N, C-alpha and C positions, 0 to 999 in steps of 0.2 A: 408505527411501533405498536406491538400488541401488549395487552395488559394481562398479567397472570392473576387470576382470582383464586384466593385461598379461602377455603371454608373453615370457619371456626364454629364449633358447636356451642350452643347456649350454656350447657352444663360442662364446664372444663374440669371439674373436680372428680367426676365419675371415671371409672376404669373403662377402657374400650372393650367391647365384646369381641373376643377372639375365639374361634372354634377350630379345633384340630381336624374335624371332619369336613370342614368347608374347603373344597378344592380350588376356590377362586384365588387368583393371584392378587397381591397387594401392590406389586411393583408395575409401573407403567413402562412399556418398552419405548425407547426412542431410537429412531433410525439415525445412525451415525453418518451415513452417506449424505444426508440432507444438510448437515452443518459443515461438513468438511468438503471443500472444493479443491481437487488436486491442481497444482500449478503446472501448466504446460511450459516446456522450454521455449516455445516461440513467443509467449507473452513476456517473459522476463529477459529474453535475449537482447532486445534493443536497450533495455535499462542497463544491463551490464556493459554493453558496448559503449554506451554514452558515458558511464562512470569511468571506465578505463581510459577513454579518450581525454576526459577532463583531468584525470590524475596524471597522465603522461605529459600533458601540456600545462601544468600549473606554474611553470617557471619559464621566463623569457629566455630563448637561446642566445640572444645578443647581449643583454645586460644582466642576466640572472635575477631579475626582479620578480617578485611574486605578485605584482599588481597586473594580473592578466585577466582579460575579459574575453568571453567567447562570442564569436560571430555566428548568428543563427539565422536560418531561413524563417519565413513567415508561414510555415506549414504545420505549426503546432495545433494541438487540440484546443477547442473552445468550450468554455463552460456554459451554463444556462443564460448567463448575462452577456454572452458574446465576448468574454475576456479570455485572453490567452492563458492556458494552464502552464505554470512554470515547469521546465524540465521536459516538455514534450516536443519542442521544436528540434529540427535537425541542425547539428553543429557542423559548420563548414570550415571554420578557421578560428584563429585566436589573434588578439591584438594586445600588445603591451601598452599599458597606460603611462609608463615612464618614458620609453624611448620611441613610441609609435611604430614599433616593428610589427608586421603582420606575417603570419604563416598559416599554411593550410592544416586542416585537422588530419 
């Protein structure tokens, strides 16, 4: 993280010297492209697909219970401590916790 340093003059009660003949600009330009990164459709496509799959299967087809858990592969992304990042594994099916019914995704 960078630190922004702000200059405070010693004499804060005096008026700043402003000249109308001085052509130098007082505004610093910032490149907007540096801060804004466009989202590509390929990066967010798997997130939307996963969310839609979870929403469509939030209720058990056999008993209509909402106690449904997802069955995932162990292909998810790992963080620096070698722990699985939640929501990155592939969903292959669902299992009802009430009636033990399983169905594919």
